[in-house]
C-alpha positions in Angstrom: -3.0 11.5 -28.4 0.5 10.7 -27.4 1.6 10.2 -23.9 4.9 9.5 -22.4 4.9 7.0 -19.4 7.8 6.3 -17.0 7.8 2.6 -16.1 9.2 1.4 -12.8 9.1 -2.3 -13.1 10.1 -2.9 -9.5 11.2 -6.0 -7.5 9.5 -9.4 -6.8 6.2 -9.7 -8.6 6.6 -6.1 -10.0 7.9 -7.0 -13.5 5.1 -9.6 -14.0 2.2 -7.3 -13.0 3.4 -4.3 -14.8 3.8 -6.3 -18.0 0.0 -7.0 -17.8 -0.7 -3.4 -17.2 1.2 -2.3 -20.3 -0.6 -5.0 -22.3 -3.8 -3.5 -21.2 -2.7 0.1 -22.0 -1.5 -1.1 -25.5 -5.0 -2.6 -26.0 -6.6 0.8 -25.1 -4.2 2.7 -27.3 -5.2 0.3 -30.2 -8.8 0.8 -29.5 -9.0 4.5 -29.0 -6.2 5.6 -31.3 -3.7 6.8 -28.8 0.0 6.3 -28.7 1.8 5.5 -25.2 5.5 5.6 -25.1 7.3 3.8 -22.4 10.6 4.7 -20.8 12.4 2.6 -18.3 13.1 4.3 -14.8 14.8 1.7 -12.5 14.1 2.2 -8.8 14.3 0.1 -5.7 16.2 -3.2 -5.3 16.8 -3.4 -9.2 18.4 -0.1 -9.0 20.5 -0.9 -6.0 21.9 -4.1 -7.9 22.6 -2.0 -11.1 23.6 1.3 -9.7 24.2 1.0 -6.0 21.4 3.6 -5.5 17.7 3.0 -5.0 16.8 6.0 -7.1 19.5 7.2 -9.7 19.2 10.7 -10.7 18.6 9.6 -14.4 15.5 7.7 -13.2 14.1 10.7 -11.3 14.9 12.8 -14.5 12.9 10.3 -16.6 9.9 10.5 -14.1 10.0 14.3 -14.1 10.1 14.4 -17.9 7.2 12.0 -18.5 3.5 12.7 -18.6 2.9 10.1 -15.7 4.6 7.2 -13.8 3.5 3.7 -13.5 5.2 1.9 -10.5 4.7 -1.7 -9.5 6.3 -2.4 -6.2 9.8 -2.3 -4.8 11.8 -4.0 -1.9 12.2 -7.5 -0.4 14.3 -9.4 2.1 17.3 -9.4 -0.4 18.1 -5.8 0.6 17.3 -5.9 4.2 21.0 -5.7 5.1 21.9 -2.6 2.9 22.6 0.8 4.6 19.5 2.7 5.6 20.1 5.5 3.2 20.1 2.9 0.3 17.2 0.7 1.0 14.6 0.3 -1.5 12.0 2.3 0.3 14.3 5.3 0.5 14.2 5.4 -3.2 10.3 5.6 -3.2 10.4 8.3 -0.4 12.8 10.4 -2.6 10.7 9.9 -5.7 7.7 11.2 -3.9 9.5 14.2 -2.6 11.4 14.9 -5.9 7.9 15.0 -7.8 6.3 16.9 -5.1 3.7 14.3 -4.8 1.9 15.4 -1.4 -1.5 13.6 -2.0 -2.1 9.8 -2.1 -5.7 8.8 -3.0 -6.6 5.2 -2.3 -10.1 3.8 -3.1 -11.5 1.1 -1.1 -14.3 -0.5 -3.0 -15.7 -4.0 -2.5 -16.5 -5.7 -5.9 -19.9 -7.4 -5.8 -18.2 -10.6 -7.0 -15.8 -10.6 -4.2 -18.2 -10.1 -1.4 -17.4 -13.7 0.1 -13.7 -12.7 0.1 -14.1 -9.9 2.6 -13.2 -11.0 6.2 -16.2 -9.0 7.5 -19.4 -10.5 8.5 -22.2 -10.4 5.7 -24.4 -8.1 7.8 -21.6 -5.5 7.7 -20.6 -6.1 4.1 -24.2 -5.9 2.8 -24.2 -2.2 3.8 -21.6 -1.6 1.1 -17.8 -0.7 1.1 -17.1 2.4 -1.0 -14.7 5.1 0.4 -11.5 6.9 -0.4 -8.6 7.4 1.9 -6.7 10.7 1.0 -3.3 10.4 2.8 -0.8 13.2 3.2 2.4 11.8 1.6 5.5 13.8 2.1 5.2 15.2 5.7 4.8 13.7 9.2 7.1 11.2 10.9 8.4 9.7 7.8 10.0 12.9 6.7 10.8 14.4 10.1 14.0 14.4 11.9 15.1 10.9 13.0 17.6 10.4 15.7 19.1 7.7 17.7 21.3 8.5 20.6 22.7 7.4 24.1 20.8 8.4 27.2 21.6 7.3 30.6 23.6 4.4 29.3 21.0 3.1 26.8 19.9 3.7 23.1 17.1 6.3 22.8 15.3 7.0 19.5 12.9 9.7 18.2 11.0 10.5 15.1 9.5 14.0 14.7 5.8 14.2 13.4 5.7 17.8 12.0 3.3 19.6 9.9 3.0 23.2 8.6 -0.3 25.0 8.0 0.2 24.9 4.2 0.9 21.2 4.1 -2.4 20.5 5.8 -4.3 23.0 3.7 -3.3 21.5 0.4 -4.2 17.9 1.4 -7.5 19.1 3.0 -8.4 20.8 -0.4 -7.8 17.5 -2.3 -10.1 15.7 0.3 -12.8 18.2 0.0 -12.6 18.2 -3.9 -12.7 14.6 -3.9 -15.8 14.5 -1.8 -17.4 17.0 -4.0 -17.4 14.3 -6.8 -18.7 11.6 -4.6 -21.2 11.8 -1.6 -19.9 15.1 -0.1 -18.7 13.9 3.2 -15.1 14.1 4.7 -13.9 12.5 7.8 -10.6 14.0 9.2 -8.8 11.6 11.3 -6.2 12.7 13.8 -5.1 12.3 17.4 -6.0 15.8 18.6 -6.5 14.7 22.3 -2.8 14.0 22.6 -0.7 15.3 19.7 0.1 19.1 19.0 0.4 18.2 15.3 -3.1 16.8 15.3 -4.4 19.8 17.1 -3.1 21.9 14.3 -4.3 19.4 11.8 -8.0 19.6 13.0 -7.8 23.6 13.3 -6.6 23.9 9.7 -9.1 21.2 8.2 -11.9 23.0 9.9 -10.9 26.3 8.4 -10.6 24.8 4.9 -13.9 23.3 5.2 -15.5 26.7 5.3 -14.7 27.0 1.6 -16.8 23.9 0.8 -20.3 24.5 2.3 -21.6 21.6 0.3 -19.4 19.0 2.0 -20.2 17.7 5.5 -16.9 17.6 7.7 -16.5 15.3 10.7 -13.6 14.4 12.9 -12.5 11.2 14.4 -9.4 10.0 16.4 -7.5 7.5 14.6 -7.9 4.6 17.1 -11.7 5.0 16.7 -11.4 5.2 13.0 -9.5 1.8 12.9 -12.2 0.3 14.9 -15.1 1.9 12.7 -13.5 0.7 9.6 -14.2 -2.9 10.7 -17.6 -2.2 12.5 -19.3 0.1 10.0 -17.2 0.9 6.9 -20.3 2.2 5.0 -20.4 5.4 7.2 -17.3 6.7 5.3 -17.0 8.6 2.0 -13.7 10.4 2.0 -11.2 9.9 4.9 -8.4 12.5 5.1 -5.3 12.0 7.4 -1.6 12.4 7.8 1.1 10.1 6.5 1.6 7.6 9.4 -2.0 7.2 10.2 -2.9 7.1 6.5 -0.5 4.2 5.8 -2.0 2.1 8.5 -5.7 2.9 7.7 -5.2 2.6 4.1 -3.9 -0.9 4.5 -6.7 -1.8 6.9 -9.1 -0.6 4.3 -7.7 -2.8 1.6 -8.1 -6.0 3.5 -11.7 -5.4 4.3 -12.5 -5.2 0.6 -11.4 -8.8 0.0 -7.7 -8.7 -1.3 -4.8 -6.3 -1.0 -4.0 -7.3 -4.7 -7.2 -5.4 -6.0 -6.6 -1.9 -4.8 -5.1 0.7 -7.0 -3.6 4.2 -5.8 -2.6 7.5 -7.1 -0.2 10.0 -5.8 -0.6 13.5 -7.1 1.0 17.0 -6.6 0.6 20.4 -8.2 1.0 19.2 -11.9 -0.8 16.7 -13.9 2.1 14.2 -13.7 1.2 11.5 -11.1 2.4 8.4 -9.7 0.2 5.3 -10.0 0.7 2.0 -8.2 -1.0 -0.9 -6.6 -1.0 -0.8 -2.8 0.5 -4.2 -2.2 4.1 -5.1 -1.7 6.5 -7.0 -4.0 5.5 -10.4 -2.7 9.0 -12.1 -3.4 7.7 -15.4 -2.2 5.5 -15.8 -5.3 7.8 -13.9 -7.8 8.2 -15.8 -11.1 5.4 -18.3 -10.5 2.7 -16.6 -12.4 0.5 -16.4 -9.3 0.4 -12.7 -8.7 -2.8 -10.7 -9.0 -2.3 -7.9 -11.6 -5.6 -6.3 -11.1 -4.4 -3.6 -8.6 -1.8 -2.7 -11.1 -4.1 -2.7 -14.1 -6.7 -0.5 -12.2 -3.8 1.8 -11.3 -3.3 2.3 -15.2 -7.0 3.1 -15.3 -6.7 5.8 -12.6 -3.7 7.3 -14.6 -5.9 7.5 -17.8 -8.7 9.1 -15.8 -6.7 11.6 -13.6 -3.6 12.4 -15.5 -4.6 12.1 -19.1 -8.3 13.1 -18.8 -9.3 9.9 -20.7 -12.5 8.8 -18.7 -13.9 6.7 -21.4 -10.6 4.8 -21.8 -10.4 4.3 -17.9 -14.1 3.0 -18.0 -13.2 0.4 -20.7 -10.5 -1.1 -18.3 -12.7 -1.1 -15.2 -15.5 -2.7 -17.1 -13.3 -5.3 -18.4 -12.1 -6.2 -14.8 -15.7 -6.4 -13.8 -16.6 -8.7 -16.8 -13.7 -10.9 -15.9 -14.7 -11.2 -12.2 -18.4 -11.7 -13.3 -17.2 -14.5 -15.6 -16.0 -16.3 -12.5 -12.4 -16.1 -13.0 -10.0 -15.5 -10.1 -6.5 -15.3 -9.2 -5.2 -17.3 -6.2 -5.6 -14.7 -3.5 -9.4 -14.2 -4.5 -10.1 -17.9 -5.3 -13.3 -19.5 -3.9 -15.3 -22.6 -4.5 -16.9 -22.9 -8.1 -14.6 -20.2 -9.6 -11.9 -20.7 -12.2 -8.3 -19.8 -11.1 -6.1 -18.0 -13.6 -2.5 -17.1 -13.4 -1.2 -13.5 -13.6 -0.6 -13.5 -17.4 -3.8 -15.2 -18.1 -5.8 -12.7 -15.9 -4.2 -9.8 -17.9 -5.1 -11.4 -21.3 -8.7 -12.0 -20.0 -9.0 -8.3 -19.3 -7.4 -7.3 -22.6 -9.9 -9.6 -24.5 -12.8 -7.9 -22.8 -11.7 -4.2 -23.7 
């Protein structure tokens, strides 16, 4: 099978970690008889430097013409002073909107070998951490109207958090369908005691739940959910929430699993072409030092094989290889502990390739 993959190498540690993901994909292609063609699609700081645009039209066209997109991470302090509309993050928002990617799926799973890396008490960790955050991605405050004006002689700023019924319906369907493949429980997170947008959210999610009688639906306020994630994360199967809340909760979820460097994510829309990326940032402070953890990027490639290419066996081979490397006692600096062997970014990627 032949697949075309758009590659966004990104900024900071981005080029280093995506190089290891490509090496892993090439190993999979060799083993299973596939061909993966890669095409560059500059975005973020790299694109600003080259084209004065965080997402050139040519890069968006490349992504839209591909079977899937692999993205490492974009941004960094180098571009903090550029105009708001040209910041690296604007390129990411435009890419999500241009590809129609409304659903971000982030698994939060604690590897047995990294139990000691979790900041939670052993009594909490022993119950297990294995849930998924389904975040609405192209609505809410990030895509609403932003305004700064003068009121009574001082600056006043506002950001509109708006949602329509169909936007809530489609993300709710993703959550319920995800739950059907797991433990059949959805927790919808909102702030319906205060926000009108959350009241609509709760009403629509409750209505969609009627189409999934095999899935149990519960509701939780976002502040309580943030607390429950550190108190008893084992209670969750699938969490579905809006854009801003999901951004915060999914980052919290990543840290209780031991390292933000381990977590992949997928962003999906109507078609099979998805965007796959680790959830961490570009970490410019360690760029070029071979210290980055490439596992989140590599597991994102595995998600791409599973969900966009329908290659479950190939995805399994990557995930099992990652598990084998961890069980052998190899660690990157962010997950290092006593008695383990520390590897660099490239050496970690090679070890995973060797186990496929």
